[in-house]
Backbone bond lengths (Angstrom), bond angles and torsions (degrees), N, CA, C in turn:
res aa  C-N    CA-C-N  psi(-1)  N-CA   C-N-CA  omega(-1)  CA-C   N-CA-C  phi
1 X - - - 1.454 - - 1.529 109.16 -
2 X 1.284 116.31 130.61 1.465 121.34 178.41 1.527 109.71 -74.65
3 X 1.319 114.69 141.54 1.459 121.01 178.00 1.524 107.14 -90.81
4 X 1.303 116.29 112.22 1.465 120.66 -178.69 1.526 111.78 -102.75
5 X 1.306 116.17 -20.52 1.460 121.34 -176.05 1.521 108.22 -145.77
6 X 1.311 116.78 158.71 1.456 120.45 175.18 1.527 110.30 -58.52
7 X 1.337 117.25 -26.93 1.467 121.34 -179.66 1.525 112.32 -66.84
8 X 1.336 116.79 -18.14 1.463 121.09 177.16 1.523 112.96 -82.86
9 X 1.328 117.29 -12.45 1.460 121.28 -178.13 1.529 110.38 -75.92
10 X 1.327 116.48 127.42 1.464 120.91 178.10 1.529 110.66 -59.86
11 X 1.326 117.22 -38.05 1.466 120.80 -179.20 1.528 110.56 -62.24
12 X 1.319 117.79 -39.88 1.468 120.80 178.11 1.531 110.10 -67.29
13 X 1.330 116.96 -43.16 1.466 121.35 -179.93 1.527 111.22 -60.66
14 X 1.333 116.58 -44.65 1.470 120.72 178.94 1.531 111.00 -67.94
15 X 1.325 117.29 -35.74 1.464 120.62 177.18 1.532 109.98 -65.29
16 X 1.310 117.53 -36.33 1.465 121.13 175.83 1.532 110.30 -66.78
17 X 1.338 117.11 -40.14 1.471 121.03 175.65 1.527 109.96 -59.89
18 X 1.325 116.43 -43.74 1.461 121.06 179.02 1.531 110.59 -61.90
19 X 1.325 117.02 -44.06 1.466 120.25 -179.70 1.527 110.76 -60.74
20 X 1.313 117.44 -45.23 1.465 121.06 179.07 1.530 110.32 -63.16
21 X 1.326 116.76 -40.56 1.454 121.55 178.82 1.527 111.28 -62.94
22 X 1.326 117.06 -46.48 1.463 120.75 -178.79 1.529 110.30 -63.89
23 X 1.316 117.16 -40.57 1.464 119.05 176.46 1.529 110.41 -59.93
24 X 1.321 117.08 -40.85 1.464 120.53 -179.51 1.526 111.98 -66.99
25 X 1.329 117.54 -47.56 1.470 118.77 -176.75 1.523 112.27 -70.21
26 X 1.313 117.31 -29.40 1.467 118.85 -179.44 1.531 112.54 -77.95
27 X 1.327 117.39 -8.46 1.475 120.49 175.49 1.527 110.47 -60.73
28 X 1.342 116.71 -27.61 1.462 120.82 -175.84 1.529 112.87 -89.93
29 X 1.319 117.23 -1.40 1.463 119.44 -179.65 1.533 109.56 -70.75
30 X 1.328 117.07 155.08 1.471 120.30 -177.78 1.534 112.01 -57.61
31 X 1.332 116.11 143.95 1.473 120.14 -179.49 1.527 113.25 -57.23
32 X 1.322 117.22 -32.30 1.470 119.29 -179.18 1.528 112.10 -68.69
33 X 1.325 117.29 -12.99 1.470 121.04 177.26 1.526 112.39 -92.93
34 X 1.323 116.78 1.03 1.473 121.45 -176.86 1.529 112.58 -52.67
35 X 1.320 117.03 -41.78 1.465 120.62 -179.08 1.519 111.89 -101.86
36 X 1.312 116.80 6.77 1.460 121.90 178.92 1.517 110.82 -108.95
37 X 1.315 114.52 -111.77 1.464 120.97 -174.86 1.527 112.48 -62.03
38 X 1.325 117.37 -38.96 1.472 120.37 179.53 1.525 110.28 -59.43
39 X 1.314 116.50 -47.51 1.458 121.35 179.81 1.534 110.96 -63.47
40 X 1.328 116.57 -42.56 1.468 119.68 -177.97 1.521 112.09 -63.42
41 X 1.338 117.24 -46.82 1.461 119.68 -177.89 1.526 110.75 -67.32
42 X 1.315 117.06 -35.70 1.468 119.70 178.91 1.526 111.70 -68.32
43 X 1.315 116.91 -41.26 1.471 119.72 178.07 1.528 110.70 -63.76
44 X 1.324 116.26 -41.32 1.462 120.35 -179.15 1.525 111.37 -66.48
45 X 1.336 117.41 -41.73 1.464 119.88 -176.50 1.527 111.70 -69.82
46 X 1.317 116.82 -32.79 1.469 120.64 178.14 1.527 110.38 -67.84
47 X 1.322 116.73 -31.90 1.464 119.45 -177.37 1.529 112.50 -71.27
48 X 1.319 118.22 -19.02 1.472 119.66 -178.44 1.527 111.31 -65.68
49 X 1.344 119.99 -60.93 1.470 118.26 178.72 1.529 112.30 -65.17
50 X 1.341 117.04 -30.05 1.467 119.66 179.42 1.529 111.05 -64.32
51 X 1.327 117.64 -42.39 1.465 120.52 179.21 1.527 112.07 -71.55
52 X 1.318 117.28 -33.48 1.466 119.97 175.25 1.526 109.21 -63.00
53 X 1.327 116.23 -45.83 1.467 120.83 179.76 1.522 111.15 -64.57
54 X 1.329 116.45 -45.24 1.462 119.18 -178.74 1.523 111.35 -63.70
55 X 1.319 116.50 -42.56 1.463 119.79 178.14 1.513 112.02 -62.12
56 X 1.334 116.56 -40.94 1.464 120.63 178.98 1.521 111.24 -62.76
57 X 1.311 116.43 -30.33 1.463 120.83 -178.60 1.517 114.37 -83.01
58 X 1.308 117.74 -8.32 1.467 120.87 -179.84 1.525 110.78 -75.55
59 X 1.318 115.65 158.14 1.461 120.60 -177.02 1.516 113.63 -83.33
60 X 1.305 117.29 -28.28 1.456 120.46 -174.39 1.516 111.28 -108.08
61 X 1.304 114.27 137.70 1.451 121.80 -178.93 1.530 111.46 -57.70
62 X 1.311 117.28 -38.45 1.464 120.89 179.16 1.530 110.88 -60.20
63 X 1.316 116.35 -36.88 1.461 119.75 177.80 1.524 110.92 -68.08
64 X 1.329 116.79 -40.89 1.457 121.74 177.94 1.534 109.18 -58.22
65 X 1.318 116.54 -47.05 1.461 121.66 179.05 1.526 110.44 -60.72
66 X 1.314 117.02 -42.19 1.465 120.99 -179.67 1.531 110.89 -62.72
67 X 1.322 117.73 -43.63 1.459 120.27 -179.98 1.532 111.77 -69.73
68 X 1.323 117.16 -33.65 1.466 119.08 174.28 1.525 110.48 -65.67
69 X 1.315 116.14 -36.62 1.460 120.53 176.70 1.528 110.91 -63.85
70 X 1.314 116.89 -40.22 1.465 121.21 176.80 1.531 109.98 -64.02
71 X 1.332 116.55 -42.85 1.468 120.95 178.14 1.524 110.28 -60.72
72 X 1.321 116.30 -40.23 1.469 121.20 179.11 1.528 110.51 -64.03
73 X 1.313 117.05 -41.83 1.461 120.66 176.49 1.521 111.92 -62.98
74 X 1.322 116.86 -40.89 1.469 120.62 177.68 1.524 110.88 -64.93
75 X 1.318 116.62 -35.07 1.460 120.54 177.30 1.529 110.56 -62.66
76 X 1.313 116.37 -42.55 1.467 119.81 177.67 1.524 111.38 -66.33
77 X 1.332 116.11 -34.42 1.462 120.33 175.36 1.525 110.04 -63.56
78 X 1.334 117.53 -44.13 1.462 121.35 178.37 1.530 110.01 -60.68
79 X 1.313 116.35 -45.80 1.461 119.19 -179.80 1.529 110.73 -59.45
80 X 1.311 116.85 -42.55 1.464 121.39 178.99 1.530 110.98 -62.02
81 X 1.326 117.34 -45.03 1.466 120.83 179.54 1.529 111.11 -63.39
82 X 1.324 116.48 -40.91 1.470 120.83 179.59 1.530 110.14 -64.75
83 X 1.326 116.65 -44.42 1.467 120.22 178.64 1.529 111.39 -63.14
84 X 1.327 116.99 -39.02 1.457 120.67 177.67 1.533 110.79 -66.04
85 X 1.315 117.27 -44.28 1.468 120.91 178.86 1.529 110.50 -60.95
86 X 1.318 116.06 -37.34 1.463 120.53 176.86 1.533 109.82 -67.41
87 X 1.317 116.69 -46.37 1.468 121.56 -179.27 1.534 111.65 -60.96
88 X 1.329 115.69 -36.91 1.467 120.24 179.92 1.529 113.01 -80.24
89 X 1.326 116.49 -4.59 1.464 120.55 178.87 1.515 114.17 83.26
90 X 1.334 117.47 10.41 1.459 120.75 178.52 1.531 111.44 -75.29
91 X 1.323 115.96 -30.18 1.461 122.40 178.82 1.528 107.85 -129.95
92 X 1.319 116.04 143.60 1.458 121.46 -178.44 1.529 110.17 -96.75
93 X 1.343 116.79 149.24 1.471 120.32 -178.88 1.525 113.76 -53.74
94 X 1.337 117.63 -37.58 1.464 119.64 -179.65 1.527 112.27 -67.08
95 X 1.333 117.66 -23.23 1.465 121.82 176.59 1.527 111.59 -75.66
96 X 1.334 116.30 -21.57 1.460 120.10 -166.51 1.519 115.00 -106.53
97 X 1.320 119.31 1.79 1.468 118.87 -177.38 1.532 111.43 -62.53
98 X 1.319 117.15 -43.51 1.469 120.04 178.13 1.529 110.64 -66.52
99 X 1.315 116.36 -40.96 1.468 121.12 -179.85 1.521 110.31 -60.15
100 X 1.319 115.89 -49.18 1.469 120.03 -179.61 1.524 111.60 -63.79
101 X 1.326 117.18 -36.81 1.464 120.65 176.39 1.521 112.02 -63.62
102 X 1.336 116.22 -43.04 1.466 120.60 178.28 1.520 111.61 -66.15
103 X 1.336 117.05 -37.72 1.463 120.20 177.16 1.526 109.53 -59.60
104 X 1.320 116.96 -45.53 1.464 120.84 178.43 1.518 112.48 -62.62
105 X 1.334 116.53 -43.83 1.472 120.66 179.70 1.520 111.43 -61.63
106 X 1.322 116.40 -49.11 1.466 120.81 -178.16 1.523 109.82 -62.24
107 X 1.308 117.30 -41.13 1.462 120.83 178.21 1.519 112.30 -60.98
108 X 1.316 116.14 -45.26 1.473 119.30 179.18 1.525 111.26 -64.77
109 X 1.334 117.05 -38.98 1.466 120.54 179.21 1.528 111.57 -66.98
110 X 1.321 117.38 -42.12 1.473 120.16 177.27 1.518 109.46 -62.57
111 X 1.332 117.60 -46.40 1.464 120.54 179.53 1.517 111.69 -60.77
112 X 1.326 117.17 -40.68 1.463 120.64 178.99 1.519 111.63 -64.67
113 X 1.318 116.76 -42.22 1.461 120.06 178.49 1.519 110.56 -65.99
114 X 1.328 117.28 -40.94 1.468 120.41 176.45 1.526 111.02 -60.11
115 X 1.327 116.49 -45.42 1.477 119.51 178.59 1.522 111.01 -60.41
116 X 1.320 116.82 -43.10 1.459 121.67 -179.46 1.531 111.28 -63.09
117 X 1.312 115.82 -45.08 1.467 119.72 -179.88 1.523 111.39 -64.30
118 X 1.321 116.46 -42.70 1.467 120.00 179.74 1.520 111.40 -65.90
119 X 1.323 117.20 -36.72 1.459 121.16 179.92 1.525 110.94 -66.09
120 X 1.309 116.26 -32.46 1.464 121.11 -178.55 1.523 112.89 -94.31
121 X 1.311 116.11 0.42 1.461 120.16 -175.39 1.526 112.76 -63.23
122 X 1.294 117.93 -31.27 1.462 121.16 -178.22 1.525 111.87 -62.07
123 X 1.322 116.86 -29.18 1.463 120.01 -179.24 1.522 112.23 -81.91
124 X 1.329 115.88 -21.17 1.464 119.32 -179.07 1.507 113.07 82.76
125 X 1.315 117.51 -4.73 1.458 121.42 178.86 1.521 108.24 -136.19
126 X 1.297 115.87 149.27 1.451 118.75 173.81 1.509 108.38 -124.15
127 X 1.298 115.17 139.98 1.456 118.76 -176.82 1.520 112.56 -103.26
128 X 1.344 118.38 -14.89 1.456 120.91 -176.18 1.520 112.34 -59.66
129 X 1.298 117.20 -31.99 1.455 119.46 -175.11 1.520 112.50 -97.15
130 X 1.296 118.03 -8.52 1.452 119.77 -177.16 1.512 112.58 75.20
131 X 1.314 116.85 8.35 1.460 121.19 -178.45 1.516 110.16 -105.63
132 X 1.297 116.42 162.82 1.463 121.45 175.16 1.514 108.74 -99.88
133 X 1.309 116.36 98.02 1.453 120.95 174.59 1.508 106.89 -100.42
134 X 1.297 115.52 128.69 1.450 121.04 -178.71 1.517 110.28 -103.25
135 X 1.316 115.56 148.73 1.457 119.17 171.58 1.520 108.04 -70.31
136 X 1.291 116.44 143.83 1.452 121.83 178.37 1.520 107.22 -109.01
137 X 1.336 118.26 97.66 1.457 120.66 -174.67 1.528 113.65 -63.41
138 X 1.313 118.72 -25.02 1.455 120.70 -179.90 1.525 111.91 -81.16
139 X 1.330 117.31 -18.62 1.462 122.01 -179.60 1.520 109.06 -131.12
140 X 1.326 117.02 76.82 1.464 118.44 -179.18 1.519 111.02 -62.63
141 X 1.319 114.90 148.32 1.442 120.47 -179.09 1.516 110.69 -71.83
142 X 1.321 117.22 129.57 1.455 118.63 174.97 1.524 109.24 -66.91
143 X 1.295 116.66 157.73 1.452 120.56 179.90 1.518 109.33 -109.15
144 X 1.354 117.49 66.70 1.456 119.21 -178.84 1.519 109.95 -68.26
145 X 1.298 115.08 150.07 1.457 119.62 179.56 1.513 109.42 -81.43
146 X 1.317 115.78 140.13 1.455 119.68 171.35 1.519 104.84 -88.27
147 X 1.318 115.73 116.26 1.458 121.29 -176.11 1.515 110.08 -71.42
148 X 1.306 116.00 135.65 1.453 120.38 174.83 1.521 108.53 -71.34
149 X 1.290 116.14 141.29 1.458 118.39 179.14 1.508 111.20 165.26
150 X 1.290 115.47 -146.03 1.451 122.85 -173.32 1.522 112.49 -55.86
151 X 1.314 117.32 -38.88 1.459 120.17 -171.99 1.514 113.08 -88.12
152 X 1.304 117.69 -14.58 1.459 120.94 -176.26 1.513 110.50 -90.80
153 X 1.291 116.53 133.28 1.453 120.17 175.58 1.518 110.67 -99.29
154 X 1.302 116.82 21.16 1.467 121.27 179.38 1.502 110.35 -85.61
């Protein structure tokens, strides 16, 4: 299936599932956390699909990679907030099994897309998305390392 829109990307769809899940589980957090941890985790989780979409809409492949990297960082922020909420007793482990599973899935999908984009970077075009991404010679793509860990299936 050709990818015509960011909405066709599995990574974006799963990130949206994660956002809806986090909003649901944080409903049970204490009211005094409404403007604290609850707000922080919700803002971070919303930025994941938003950055995937924004990166997909950019003209240059290097920009797409940069926005995916930002989404990956936000995902780690969400995981940290969820773990802290669990540690503080605001959320129970049985509430978070789906959340943690989605975090892992989204991380693996972002890493896979990053690997695919980097592998095709030499050509200056990528065909997986059906879009025309051009290499930007004035802004070469950095070669950040994908850290081994929770999101990597390597």
